[in-house]
C-alpha positions in Angstrom: 26.3 -216.3 149.1 24.9 -216.3 152.6 21.2 -215.7 152.6 20.0 -213.5 155.5 17.4 -211.3 153.7 14.7 -212.8 151.6 12.1 -210.8 149.7 8.8 -212.3 148.6 7.0 -210.5 145.8 3.4 -211.3 145.0 1.8 -209.8 141.9 -1.8 -208.9 141.7 -2.8 -212.4 140.5 -1.2 -213.9 143.6 -2.6 -211.3 146.0 -6.1 -212.0 144.5 -5.8 -215.6 143.5 -8.4 -217.7 141.7 -6.9 -220.9 143.1 -6.4 -220.6 146.9 -4.3 -223.8 147.1 -1.8 -222.7 144.5 -1.6 -219.1 145.9 0.2 -220.1 149.1 3.0 -222.3 147.5 5.5 -219.4 146.9 4.6 -217.9 150.3 5.3 -221.2 152.1 8.6 -221.6 150.1 9.8 -218.1 151.1 9.0 -218.7 154.8 10.7 -222.1 154.7 13.8 -220.6 153.1 13.9 -218.1 155.9 13.7 -220.9 158.5 16.5 -222.8 156.8 18.8 -219.9 156.5 17.8 -217.8 159.6 16.9 -215.0 157.3 14.5 -212.0 157.7 11.5 -211.9 155.4 10.3 -208.8 153.5 7.0 -209.2 151.6 5.9 -206.9 148.8 2.2 -207.1 147.8 1.2 -205.5 144.6 -2.2 -203.8 144.5 -1.9 -201.7 141.3 -3.8 -198.5 141.3 -6.8 -198.6 138.9 -7.6 -195.3 137.1 -9.9 -194.0 134.5 -9.1 -190.6 132.8 -12.7 -189.4 132.9 -13.0 -190.2 136.7 -12.0 -186.6 137.6 -15.0 -185.3 135.7 -17.7 -187.8 136.5 -18.6 -188.4 140.1 -20.1 -191.8 139.6 -17.0 -193.0 137.7 -14.7 -191.6 140.4 -16.7 -193.4 143.1 -16.4 -196.7 141.2 -12.7 -196.2 140.8 -12.2 -195.5 144.5 -14.3 -198.6 145.3 -12.1 -200.8 143.1 -8.9 -199.5 144.6 -10.2 -199.9 148.1 -11.1 -203.5 147.3 -7.6 -204.1 145.9 -6.0 -202.7 149.1 -8.3 -204.8 151.3 -7.3 -207.9 149.4 -3.6 -207.1 149.9 -4.3 -206.6 153.7 -5.9 -210.0 153.8 -2.9 -211.6 152.1 -0.6 -209.7 154.6 -2.5 -211.2 157.6 -2.3 -214.7 156.1 1.4 -214.6 155.5 2.2 -212.8 158.8 0.4 -215.7 160.6 2.5 -218.3 158.8 5.7 -216.4 159.5 4.9 -216.0 163.2 4.2 -219.7 163.6 7.5 -220.5 161.9 9.4 -218.0 164.1 10.3 -215.8 161.1 10.5 -212.0 161.5 8.7 -210.3 158.6 8.1 -206.8 157.3 5.3 -206.0 154.8 4.8 -203.4 152.0 1.5 -203.0 150.2 2.4 -201.3 147.0 -0.6 -199.3 145.5 0.4 -197.0 142.7 0.1 -196.7 139.0 2.1 -199.3 137.1 5.3 -197.2 136.4 5.4 -196.0 140.0 4.6 -199.5 141.2 7.7 -200.9 139.4 10.0 -198.3 140.9 8.6 -198.8 144.4 9.0 -202.6 144.0 12.6 -202.3 142.9 13.5 -200.0 145.9 12.2 -202.6 148.3 13.9 -205.7 146.7 17.4 -204.4 146.1 18.5 -204.5 149.8 18.0 -208.3 149.9 19.9 -211.5 149.1 17.3 -213.3 147.0 13.8 -212.6 145.7 11.1 -215.3 145.7 8.3 -215.0 143.2 5.4 -217.2 142.2 6.0 -218.3 138.6 2.3 -217.9 137.9 0.3 -218.8 134.9 1.9 -218.3 131.5 -1.1 -216.1 130.5 -0.8 -213.8 133.5 0.6 -210.8 131.8 1.0 -208.6 134.9 2.9 -211.3 136.9 5.1 -212.0 133.9 5.9 -208.3 133.6 6.7 -208.2 137.3 9.2 -211.1 137.0 10.8 -209.4 134.0 11.2 -206.2 135.9 12.8 -208.0 138.8 15.1 -209.9 136.6 16.3 -207.0 134.5 16.4 -204.2 137.0 16.8 -205.5 140.6 20.4 -206.7 140.4 19.3 -209.6 142.6 18.8 -213.3 141.9 15.2 -214.6 141.9 13.7 -218.0 142.7 10.6 -218.6 140.6 8.4 -221.2 142.3 5.9 -223.1 140.0 2.2 -223.0 141.1 2.0 -226.8 141.4 5.2 -227.4 143.3 4.3 -229.8 146.1 7.6 -230.9 147.8 8.2 -227.6 149.5 11.7 -226.3 150.2 14.3 -229.0 149.4 17.9 -228.6 148.3 19.0 -232.2 148.2 19.6 -232.3 144.5 20.4 -229.0 142.7 21.1 -228.8 139.0 23.1 -226.1 137.2 22.4 -225.2 133.5 25.9 -224.3 132.3 26.8 -222.7 129.0 30.0 -221.0 130.1 28.5 -217.6 129.8 28.7 -214.6 132.2 25.1 -214.9 133.4 25.4 -218.6 134.1 28.6 -217.8 136.1 26.7 -215.1 138.0 23.9 -217.6 138.8 26.4 -220.1 140.2 27.9 -217.4 142.4 24.5 -216.3 143.6 23.5 -219.8 144.5 26.8 -220.9 146.0 25.6 -221.1 149.5 22.7 -223.4 148.5 25.0 -225.5 146.3 27.4 -226.0 149.1 24.7 -227.3 151.4 23.1 -229.6 148.8 23.6 -233.4 149.0 24.3 -233.4 145.2 25.0 -230.9 142.5 24.7 -231.9 138.9 26.0 -229.6 136.1 24.1 -229.9 132.9 25.7 -229.0 129.5 23.4 -229.3 126.5 25.5 -230.4 123.5 24.4 -230.4 119.8 25.2 -234.0 119.2 26.3 -237.1 121.1 30.0 -236.1 121.0 31.4 -236.0 124.5 32.0 -232.5 125.7 34.1 -231.2 128.6 32.4 -227.7 128.6 31.6 -227.9 132.3 34.8 -229.6 133.5 36.3 -226.4 134.9 33.1 -225.5 136.7 33.0 -229.0 138.1 36.5 -228.6 139.5 35.5 -225.3 141.0 32.3 -226.5 142.7 34.1 -229.6 144.0 36.0 -227.3 146.3 32.7 -226.1 147.8 30.2 -228.9 147.4 29.7 -232.3 148.9 29.1 -234.1 145.6 29.4 -232.8 142.0 28.6 -234.6 138.8 28.8 -233.4 135.2 26.2 -234.5 132.6 26.3 -233.8 128.9 22.8 -233.8 127.5 22.4 -234.4 123.7 20.1 -231.7 122.2 16.5 -233.0 121.7 14.5 -231.8 118.8 16.6 -228.6 118.6 15.1 -227.4 121.8 17.4 -226.6 124.7 14.6 -225.8 127.2 12.8 -229.1 126.4 16.1 -231.0 126.8 16.7 -229.4 130.2 13.1 -229.8 131.4 12.9 -233.5 130.5 16.1 -234.3 132.4 15.5 -232.3 135.6 11.9 -233.6 135.9 13.0 -237.2 135.3 15.8 -236.8 137.8 13.5 -235.2 140.4 15.6 -232.1 140.9 14.8 -229.7 143.7 16.1 -226.6 142.0 17.6 -225.5 138.7 20.2 -222.7 138.7 20.6 -220.9 135.4 21.5 -217.6 133.9 18.6 -215.6 132.5 18.4 -214.4 128.9 21.8 -215.5 127.5 20.7 -214.1 124.1 19.5 -210.4 123.7 16.4 -210.2 125.9 14.3 -208.4 123.2 14.9 -211.2 120.8 14.0 -213.8 123.4 10.9 -211.9 124.4 9.7 -211.7 120.8 10.9 -215.1 119.5 11.0 -217.1 122.6 14.0 -218.7 124.3 15.3 -220.9 127.0 14.4 -218.5 129.8 10.9 -217.7 128.5 10.1 -221.4 128.1 11.5 -222.5 131.5 9.6 -219.7 133.2 6.4 -220.9 131.5 6.8 -224.6 131.7 9.3 -225.7 134.3 7.8 -227.9 137.0 10.7 -227.3 139.5 11.8 -224.0 141.1 14.3 -221.9 139.1 17.0 -219.7 140.5 17.7 -217.1 137.9 20.4 -214.4 137.6 20.7 -211.7 135.0 
């Protein structure tokens, strides 16, 4: 896939960050991705509308609600100016949307803006940031576009020297590979990771390796013995030790309701991965 349209989505926790240093990491990543690919940048800034049912009856309450919403919009405008300055310096054209609506309306507005794009960049956020996690889930399940989730402590910036692919042979993993093909083709090295239940040699990724070898500069296939019955931990340990720049994987290979309730590879990687994730659903 050729990337010519990048959309950066910042949830309310990123628009109004508690840690200024971490807040700009996803922004910088999105701008650098546009520089690398010659893409246009669209930025969606969430400023969810705060409401109180009794506000229509009580003038004091209504005034307070209006003050909160005005402050949220002002914070989004501040974030817009900050990102616009970075984009201008980098020579990237950018368009901005401040989304201020109730939560159902906010989701629909967000989806309408992200669908005409090649890839969506989001800040992975804190595992406890419920609103940001809900935004990522909405984008994954309903946008029809791949997302790149950038962890808050990611320091190397945009690099695609070593990209890893989590491969289980499923449809969503295949879609993720297709969505990431342009990046994989440019990478210095692509490593396919297949997690196996024991130390028996597996050739589960052999066909994918042959396919990617026709596109990529260097392709290797690694079978990872399952550690402690935990696929996410097995993947995370390897990619962090190998200093990967990006992990490509399909999202929610199991029913998403089950993973959301019981946990699963996607949930754990979104909460704990220390490298950016390209996810497709």
